N, C-alpha and C positions, 0 to 999 in steps of 0.2 A: 553231235557226233562224237563218239567216244575214241579217245586213241589209246591202244595197248602197248605197253612197254614190255618188250620181252628180253629175258635174261637168262643165261645158262648157268647152270650149277654143276659143280664138279662131282657130286654126290648121286646125280641122276643115274638111273639104269641105263646103260649103254646099248642095250640090245636092239632098240628100234631105231639106232641111228645110223643112217645110212650116208657113207662119205660119198661125196660127188667125184664122179670121173673126169679126168682132166680134159678129155675131147669133147665132153657133153658142153653145149651152148648153155650158159646159165641164163641168157637173157632171151631165149626162144619163147614163142607163145604170146608174147606181150602184144603183139599188133593185131592177133586173130580177134575177130569180131564174134561177141556173144549176143545171140538174138534176144536173150532175156532181158537186158537192158535198153532195147528199142522202145522207146515210149511212144514212138509215133505210131505203132501198131498196136496200141492198147485198146483203142476203140473196136478193132476188129478180133480181139481175142475174147472168146466166147466165155473161157473159164473167169477171167478177170470180171468181165461184166456180170456175170452171175454171182460172183463173190461179193461185188458191190451192192446188188440188189437184194440178195438173201444173205443167210447165214453159212452159205457154202464155203466162205472162207476159213471157218472154224475146223473145217476138216483138215486132215494132214496133206500137205501141198504136194504137188506133182513134181518129181525130180527131173533134172535135165542133165544132160552130158555136155561137157565142155569139149567141144570137137576140137581136133587138131592140137592138143597141148600134151605136156608130158605128164600132167597129173591126171591120175584114173578118175574113175566115176567118183563124183563129189556130191552129195545133197546140198540144196541152197534153201536156206530159211528165207521166208517172206514174213512181212508183217502180219500176215493173218495166221501165223503159227508159230509154235515154238522154235527156238533158235537150235540148230543141231550142228556141233562143232565139226568144222571142215579139217581132214586130215592134210598134212603137209605134204609137199612134192616127195619128201623123203620117207614118208610112211610114218613119221613121228606125231604123236596126237598134239594138237594146239596148245599153246600155253593157256591155261585156264579152263582147259576142258574138263569134263567131269569125267572121273575115272572111280569106279567101284563106290560109286555114291558120294564120294568126296570131292570137293572143289579145290583146287589148289590156288593159292593167291596169285595174282598177276604180279605184284610188286610190293616189297616192303612197306612203301607208303603210298597210302590210298588217297586218291582226290576226293574232295567234299561232295557226298551224296551218291558215289559210285562204289560199285562192288564188282569183284571178278567172279563173283558166284553166278553160274548159268543153270541154277535149278530150275526145274520146270515148274511154271506158274509164278515166278517172281515178277513183280511190277516195278516200274520206275518211281521211286519215292525218295527224292534228294532230301526233303527236310524231315523225313522220318514221321510222318504224320500218321502213317497206319498203326504205329506203336501205340496211340492213345494219349492222354494228357500225363504230363509229368508227375511222379508221385508226390504226396505233400511232404514239405519240410518236417524234420523231426522236431518235436517239440521239446522245448529246453527242460531241462529236469531242475526245478528251482530249489529240490531239496540237497544239492550238493552244497558243500560248505562256499565253494567258490562262488557260486551265484548268491547265496545269501550275503556274502560279503560285498559284492557288487552292489546289490539291492539297497544294502544299507549305507554305503558310501554315497549313493545318488540322492538318499533321502537326507542325508547331513548337508550335501551341497546344497539341496533345494532349500532347506531351512535355513541356512545362511543367507542365500538370495532374498527370500522372503523376509528376513529380518532387516537387511539392507534397504528394501524397497520400503517396508514400513517406516523406517526411520526417516527417509527421504520424503515421505508424505506427513510427517509429524506425528505419527502413532509411536510414540517413544515406547509407552508399555508394552504394546503389541510386539514391538521390535525386541525388547528384552526378552519377552516370553519364548519368542522364536529362537533366540540366541542360547537361552537355558535349555530348550528341548534339543537344539543341535548338538549342546555339550554332553547331554545325556546319551543321545544315540551314539557320539563318537566314542564315549567311554565303552558302551555296549559293544562297537564294533572292534575296538582294542581288546577286549575280553574274548570276543569271537575269533580273533585272529590267534589269540595265544591258546585258545583250546584247540584249534585246528592245526597247530604246530606252525604256523606262519608268522609268528614273533618277529622274525627278522624282516618281513615285509610290510612293517607298519607304515602308513602313509603320514609321514611328517608334517607335510604341506598343509594336509586337512587339519591335522592337530593344532598347528600354528593358526589356520584361519579361524577355527572355532575359539580358539583361546582370546585372539585380538579382537574378533567381533563382539564377544561377550564383554570384555574389558571397555571397548568403545560404546555399548549400550548401558553398561553399568555408569560409565561417566555421563553420558546423555541425559539419563534419569537422576543425575546428581546423587547418585550412590557411590561417593568417593571411596570410602574404605574397602569396599568389594571391588572396584575398578583396580584399585592399587594393588590388591592381593591377586587379581588376574594378571596385570601386567609383571607383577614380581614372578610369577609361575613361568612367564616367557622369558624374563630376563636371566633366572637362574639355570634354565635348560641350555646347556652348552651345544647341544645338537641343532638348535635354532641358529640360522646364520643371520647376522644384522639385528641381533635381538637387543643391542645396546641402543638402538634409536628409540626403543619403548621407554627410556628413561626421560626423552623429551616430553612424551605424553604424561609420565608421572611427575615430571615439574610442573607441567601445566595445571595438573589437579592441585598441586600445593600453592600454586599461585592463586587459584580460586579459593582455597582455604585460607588465604592469607598467612601462610606459612613460609615466608620469603626466604629465610635463611636455607631452608631444607630444598626450596626450588632453585635457589643458586647452585647449591651442592649437586643437585641430580644434572642441572643444565652443564656445569662443568664436566661431570663424569660423562655425559653424552657428547660433550666436545672432545674429549680424549679419546673415545671409543670410535670417532668417526675420521677417516682418513683425509689427508688434503685433497684428494682427488674430488671430494663432494665439497667443492668450495661453496655452493649457494647454500647447502644445509648447515655449513658452519657460520656464515654470515648471518642466517636466520636465527641460529641459536644465539650467537653474540649479541644481536639485537635484542633478544629476549631478556638476556642477562642485563643489559644497560636499562631496560624498560623496569625491570624488577628493582635494580639500585635507586632509580628515580623513586618507586614507590616506597622504598625504605628511608628515602631522604639523604642517600650517600650519594651526592652530586657529582663528587671527583672521581668514585670507582665508575659511574656512568658514564662521564666525559671520557675514560680511558677507553671503555668499550666503543662508544660511538666514534672517537677520533680514529681508532683502528679500522672500522668499517668504511668511513669515509676515505681513508687512505687505499684501502685494498678494493673495495667495490663500493663507490658512492651511489646513494638513492635517496630521494626526497624526503622519505620519512626520517631516516636517519639524522639527515640533516636539519630537519625542523627540531627533531628531539635534541639535538646538541645545542641548536640556538637558545632553547628552553633552560637547558642546565646552565649555559654561561649566563642567562639572564638570572637564574636562581642565586648564582654565586655573585652577581654584579661585576662581571668582568667586561667592561666596554670594548677593549680592543679585540678581545677574542670574539665578541658578538659581531663585530664588524667583519672579521675574516670569516666567521662561519655563515653569515649572510652572502658574503661574495661565493662561497662554495656552494651554498644552497642554489644560487640562481646560475651557477655553472654546471650543476648536474645535467648530463645528456638524457635527454628523453627517450631517443631511440625510436621516434615516430616520424612519419613523412609529413612534408609540409601540405597545407591545404590547397596549394596551387595544383598538386596532383590530381585533385578531384574535379578541377575545373575543365569542362569537356572544349574541346578546340572546333573550329568552324570547318576545317577541312577534311579531316579523317573521321569517316562514319563507323568505321570497326571500332577505333578506339573510344569514341563517344558512347559507342554501346556498352564497351567493357565498364567505362567510368560511370556510367549510369547504373550499371549493375552494383558495383562495390561502392557507390556512394554511401549508401545506407546499411552496409552489411554490418556483421557483428564486429569485425576486426576494427572498422572505421569507427564504430561506436565505442568501443573500447580505448581506442586511441584519444576520442574525444573526452572521454571520463577520465583518462589519465591526466590530460592537459588540464581540465578543470580542477581536479585535484592538486596538482602542481601550483596552478594559479591561487588556489584557496590557501595552501600553506606559505606561499611567498608573501600574499596579503596580509595574512595573520601575523607573520614574523614581523614585517615592515611595521605593522601598527604596534606590535608589542615593543620592539626594541627603540622605535623612534624617539620616545621621550626619555629613553635611557641611555642612549649614546651620545647625545649632546646635551648642553646646558638648557636648551628650550627644544619643545617637540617639534616646533616649526622647522628648526635647523635640522633635526633628526630626519624629519620627512623628507626635506629637500636632499639630504645625503642618500637616503633608500631610493628616491625617485631618480638621481643621477645613476646610480649603480644599475637600476633596473633598466634604464634607457641605454646603457651600453651592453645589455644582456640579450638573449633570445626571447625575453618577454618585454618587448619594448611597448606593446599596447597595454600593459599594466600600469605604465606610469601615469596615464590620466586617471585611472580608478584610484591611485595612491593619492593623487591630488584632492579627488573628490572626498576621499577618507580623511584627509587633512581638514577639509571645510566640516565634515561631520564631527571632527575631534573639538574643533572650535564650538560647534553647537551643544557638545556635551560638557563644555566648560562654561558654557551660556554667554560666550562671546559671539553673538550673532552679527555684529557688524563685520568682525574678521571673517566669519562663515560666508557672509553675502559677497564680501569683496573677492574671496577665494572662488567662489562659484562664478561671480561675474568674469573671471579671467578666461572663462571657456567659451565665451560668446564668438570668439573668432576661430575656434578650432572645428574639426571635423563634425559632421552631422550628428554622429552617434553621441559624442561626448556632450557637444552642445545640447542635444536634446535631454541628456540626463541631467545636466547643471540646471537647464531652464526649469526641468520638473520640480527638481528639488527647491529653487528659488521660489516657484509658484506656490508650492506648499508651505513654506517658511512664511511667505507674505499672508496667505490665507490663515494660518495659526495667529498671525498678529493682527488679523481683522482688516488688513490693508488690501482690500478687496481688487481695487483697481490695479495695482502692482501684480497682483496674484493673477488676474486676467491677462495682463500684458505678458508675463513669462510663460503662462500657459500657451498663449498665441505663438510665443516664440519656439516653444518646445514642439507644438504640432507643426509649425513651418519647417522644422528641422528635420522631423522624423513623424510623418502622419499616422504611420501605424504603431505609434507609440501609445499602449492603452492607459499609462499613468497621465500622460499628458492630457489626453481625452478625458479622463474622469476629472482631474484637476479643472479644466475648463467647463466641464459640467457643474462642478461645485460652484465655480464663481457665478454661473447664470443661476444655479439654484437659489442662492442667497438673494439674488435679485428678484425671486418669485418668478420667474420666467420658466416654468416648470415643463411646457412643451419642448422648448429648444434644450433644456437640461437632459430630457429623456432622450432626445436625439443623439446627444454626444455619448450618453451611457450605452446606447444601442450600437453606436459605431464602435466604442471601446470592445464591446462583447464580439462583434463581427472581427475584429482584429485577434482577440484571444478569448475565446469561448469559456476558458476556465477562471476568468477575472472575477472573483467573488466580490469585490469592491464595488465594481459596476453594475453587478446583479442585485446587489444590496440598495444602492442607491436608486436603481431604476424603480425597486419596488416602493421606496420612500416616496419617489416623485409620483408614482401612480397612486398612491394613498393620498397625496396631496391634492392631486387631480380629481379625487373621489372615484376613480376607477379601481375599485376595491377588489373585483374578481381579477383583474390582471395583476394588481400588487399580491393577491394571495398566490398567483401562478408564479411569480417570481421568487416569493420567499419560500414556496414548497420545492422549487427546483434547488434554491440555495441549501434548504435543509437536506437534499439528497447528497449535496456534497459536503456541507459542513454538518455532521450528524450531531456533534455535541455543543452546536453554538447555543448558549442561552440567548443571546441577543437575539437571533433569527427565530427561536421558539416564542420568544415575547412578543416579537411583531406578529407573528401568526395568530397568538392569542388575541391580539389587540384588533386584527383584522375580523376574526370571528365574532369578537363582541361588537364592532361596528355593524356586522351583517347580522346581528340579533341571533346569533346562536352561541347562547352562554355556555351551553354543556361543551361544545368544542373548545370554547375559550378556556374552561376550567381544565379541560384533558391536556391541552398545550402548556397551561401554566404548572400543571403536576410534573410534566416532563422539565419544565425549568427547575423546579424544585428539586428533581432527581439530580440533575447536574449542579445546581448552586444552592444546596438546601440552607444556607444562611443569608439568602438574600431578603432583606425586610420589604422591599417594595414589591417584589413578586409575591411574597406571603400576604402582605396588606392586600393587594389586587385581588388575589383568591379569596380572602375574607370578604371583600365588597361584592363579587360575584356570587358567592354563597349565600350573603345577606340579601341579595336582589332576588335570589331564587327561593327564599324563605327559609333557607337552612341555618337557623341561628346557632346550632351547636358547632358545626363546621365551621361557620364565620367566626365564632368566638375563638375556637382553636387556632385558626390561622392568623387572626389579629393578635391573639396572645403571643404566637411564636414570634411575629414580627416585632411586638414590643420587647420581647427578650433579647432579641439581636439589636434592635436600635431603638432604646428607649426615649428618644428625643422627636418621634415623629408626633406633632401635635395633633394630627387626624387620626390616629390609631389610639392615642391617650383619650381623645374625647369620645370615639366609639366605645371604647371599654368602660369608660365612667358611665356613659349612658346605659350601657348593657346591664351593668349591675345595679343601676337605679331601678330600670325597668324589670328586675327580677328581684327586686325587693332586698337587695344586699348593699345598703347605702354605706357601711362602714368600709365595705371593700372598695367602694368607688372613691372614697376620699383621698387614698394614696394616689389615684391617678390624677385627680384635679390639683392636688398639691404639687405633682410634678409639672403639670401644665402652668400653675402658678410660678414656679421656677423658670420655666422657659419664656413665659411672657409676664413677666411681672407688671407691666403696665397695663394688662387687660384685666379690668374688674372682674369680668363675667366668671373667671375661673374661681377666684376667690368667694364670690357669691355662691359659686356652687359647692364649694366646702363647706361654707356656713349652712347651706340648705341641707348637705347630707348630715351634719351633725345634728340639725333640727329634726330631721325625718327619723333618724335612729333614736330619738329621745333625748339626747345629750345637750339640754338647753342651756346650761352653764358655758360649755364650749362653744356653743353656737353664738351665745351673747358676747363671749371675747372675741370671737372671729369677727362679727359684725363691728364691734368698737375698732378692732383694728384695721378693718376696712375703711371705716368712717374717719380715722385719723390719716389714713393714706389718700382718701377720696371724699373729702369734706362735702362735696357738692353732689354727691350720689343719692338721688331720691330712693331708688328701692333699697339701698342700706338703711337711711333713716326711717322709712316705713318698717322694715321688719325691727328695728331697735325700739320704736315706739310700741310695737305690739307685744314684744318679748317683755319690756319693762312693764307695760300694763299688767300682763298676765302674771309675772312674777311679783308684782308690788313694789317694784324699785322707785327710788325718789327721782331716779334720772329722767323718768318718762317726760316730765314737764319740759325738761331743758332738750330733749331730743325732738319733742313736739314742736317746740318754739323754732328750732332749726330747719325742722321739716318745712313749716309754713314759710320760713324765709327763703329757702331754696326753692320751693314751689313757685313762689311769687316772683322771683329772679328769672326762672325758668319761662314763666308765662311772659313777663316783660321782654325777655330776650327774643321770644317767638313772635311776638309782636312787632318788635323792631325790624326783625327779619322779613316778616310777612308786609309791613309797610314799605319797606325799602325795595322789595320785589315789585309791588304794586306800582311804585312811582317810577321805577326803571323800565318797567313793561308797557307803560302808556304809549299809546301809537305804534306800539310794535307787538301786536298780537300773535302775529305769525311766528315772530322770533321767540314770544315767551313759549307758544306752544311747543317750538322745537327745543327750548329749554327744559320744559316739562317732560317732554319725551325723553330727552337725555338723562335728566334725573330718574325718570322712571326706569329706564335700562339700566342705569347704575345700580339703583335699588335692586333691580330684579337679579341681577348678576350676582349680587351679594347674597340675596335670598335663595338663589339656585344653588350657591356653593353650600348651603346649609339645610336644602329643603329636607333631607331625610331624617335628620337628627330633629328638626324643628318639629316635624309630625310625630316623632316619637316623644318628645317632650310634651306636646299637646295631649299625647293619650296617657300621661302620667296624672295621678291624682293633682288636683289643682285647688282651687278657691273653698272646696269644702273641708280642707284640712287647715288647722289653725296656722297663723302666721305666713300663709302661702299667698304669693303674689297674686292679684286678681287676673292677670293675663300673662301668658308666656313671654310677651315681649320685655317684660321686666328682667327676665333671665335670657340674656342674648347670647344662647349656646348656639354655635353653628357647627355643622358636619361638613369636612371637605373629604370627597372622595379620593382616597390615595391614589396617585398614579406612579407607575414606575417610570425607568428612564425611557425616552423616546415615546412614551405613550400620549395620545393626543385625547383631549376632553371630548367625548362625543356629544355631550348635552348642552354646551355654551356655544355662543355665538363667536366668542372672541378667538382670533387665529393665533395659533401657537408659535412663538419666535422660533427659528431655525437655530439650534444650538450645534455647537462644533460636533457633538457626538452624535448628532442625528444622522450623519452618514459618514462612511469610512474612507478617509483620505486615502489615496494611493501611496503605498510606500514601494518604490521601485528597487527591488532585491537590496542589494548592498548599497545602492546610491543613496539612499535616504534612511537615516537612523536604523542601521542593522542592529539585530539582537548581538 
C-alpha cells in the first residue's frame, strides 16, 4: 500500500482552488456506505465474475457514483484497468495527477522503488529489473602516465618480495638477480615520473627498500665492496630517515673482512646517530664493539664496553664475555665478581611449576596441556639450557685460576651456584670436577668424587654410577663395572647409558643373547642412541645372525652418513655373506671418507686379489704401504707380487724392510738372497747368504745355497760349507730322533691322549698354514727346482701370507674366536657427564 504525501506550493496557479465555506460541514459523508467495497456481494456480481473468467477486465471499467456525498461524479479505478486520478472535493486536481502529458512529482524525496508517475501502462518495478543488465565498467586506459607509473611500482614491489623469498630459501644468487632487476625498474620509474612532470611525487620509501634489499643481497653473496657502495648511497642521502643505522651493517661487513679498526669506527658512528630512546639497539652495538676489541686483543677496552652493558642491561652472553676477558688478563678477584654477576642475571622466564597440571581444575589443565610444548615454552627451555651452558663453561674455566688448586676453585663455584637460581647445576659441577681429575689422570680422586653421589637423588646418582661403570670398564675391572652399571640402572631404569654399560659388561663375558636384550631396551628408551644400535649389530654378528646385524648397521648408516666405522662393518658383513662386490663398494665409500686408512686399503687389495683383479689389488696394497710401511702382511704381498711378475729387483726393497721389522725371522733374509740370485747378481747373493750364515749358523737352507753357489763359482769355501752342512743335518736328525723317541715313551699306554695331542698339533699347524695359504700357493707356482740353486721344495723358504684385517674385522676363515677389544663397541658417553669434548 502506497502512501502519498501531499504538500502545497505557493507558486501553484490559484484558479482551481476553492475555499471552504464556514457553514459547510467538513466531516460530512464519511459514514455513507459505498456498495463498491461490499465484498460479500462479489459472488453475485456478474461483471466481476465475468472479469475473473475472461479478459473482460481489460476493458475500461464501469463508473459508479458516490451517492449522498459532496464529491461529484468521480470515476474509480480498479485493478483491472488503468488508474484515473480522482478530482478533489474542491475541484483541484489530485497531487501527482497527469496534466498535459507531464507528471508532477509527489515529493522531493522519493521512496525506494516507487514513483509518482501515473502514466498509462507503467508497471510496479521496485528493483528496476525492466531496465536490463547494468552497463559494463569502463576499461582502464593503461596508456595514461599515471597508470604506467602504478603498474611499474607494483612490479618493483613484487621483485623485492621475490628477492626476499629466494633469500629465505637459500637461493642467494637468484635473490641477487631479483634485487638488481628491482633496482633497474625503480630507476626507470623515477625517469618516467620526471618525464611526466611528477618529480615531486617520487616514492622515497620504495627507493629506500630497493637500495637496502640490494645491499643485503650483495652482503649475503659475499660481494662486500658492492654491498658497502649500496649502503653508502643510503647513508649519504639526507632524505632517508634513520639511515644512520645502516652503518651497523657496514661495520658488520668490515668485521667479516677482518678490518677491525674500521668496524669500530662505524659502530661508534652508528652509536652516535642512535638516540638514547633506542636503548636495546645501543646495547647490542656496544656488545659488538666489545667483541671486536676481544678479537683485536684489546681486553681492557673490551672490559670497558662489557662492564657498561652489565651495569645498564645485564645479559648472560655479555657476562660470559666479561669473564673471558678477566681470565685473559688473569684478574682473580674480578673473575669472581663477574661470575657472581653472571649467575645473578635474571632470565625473565616462568618456573617449570607453572606447566605442572593440577588435579581439581579441568579447564586450567587443558590450557596447561596446550601451552606445555608450544613455541614460547620451547624458547624458554632453550634460553635456560644456553644459560646453564655458559655458567658451566665459565665455572670450568675459572675454577683452576681463581684459587691455588682447581679443587678449591670448583668448591667455591659450587657454593656460589648453590646460593643462586641455578641450584641444580651444583651437582653437574661436581661431576665435572671428577672429569677434570680424569683429564689429569688422577683416577683415584675421580672415583672418590663420583662415589660421593651414591647417596644423592636418583638422577645425579645414575649419572655418577654410569661414569664409574665406564671408568672401571676401561680399566678392565669388569666386576666393578657391572656393579656400578646395576646401580645406575636401579637409580634410573630409563637411562640408556646405564643399559649400554650393563650390556657391555655382559658382552665381554660372551653372553651375547643377554647383551642384545640390554641394547634393545636402551633403544626402546632412546631410539636415537647410536651406541646401542652399533653394539647390537656387533652382538648379532657374534651370534652369526648376519642379516639382523646388517639391518642394524644399515639403520645406523642412515643416521651417521659419514661414519667410516659403520661402513667398514657393512663391508665386513657383506664379505661374510659372500658378496665381495658389495663389500668392495662399501670399502670404496670408506676410502672416500678416510682416504689415508691403510687397513681399509689393504682390505680392498685383499678383496680384489680374491676376485682375480691383480692390478687393482696391487694399486690398493701399494697405497696402503705408502701410508703405513710397517704392515708386514702388505709388504709380503707386494714382494710376492713382484716375484710373480719377474721383477725381483723391486721385490728386494720390500723384503729388506720386512727384515728390519722382524730381524729374528730368517725367511725374510732368505727371500732377499733369493731375489739377488734370481736377478743374476750371484756375488751379492753369496754375500747375503754368508751374512745369514753368521746370524743363523744352524740354518740348513742357507748352507745348502752356500754349497751350491760356491761349487758353481769355484770357490775354496765349498768344502767348509759342505762339512758344516753335514754336521747341521746330522744334528737335526739326532734332535728329531730324540723328540720322536720321547714322544713314543710318553705316549705308551695313552693312545687316546696321544691321538688328541696329534690332533692339537695338526690343528696348530693348520692354523699357521691357513694364515699363509694364499701366498704359499703363489710360491709353489713360481719357478722351483729347475732353476739353479733353488730349494727343492717350497718348505725351505717359509714365506707366509697374512690376510690384512682392519679394525673390528673378524677372520671368516679361521676357527679361532676373536678376543673382544675395547674398540669393538662404542661405550656410552652421557652428554657432559662423561669426558665431554
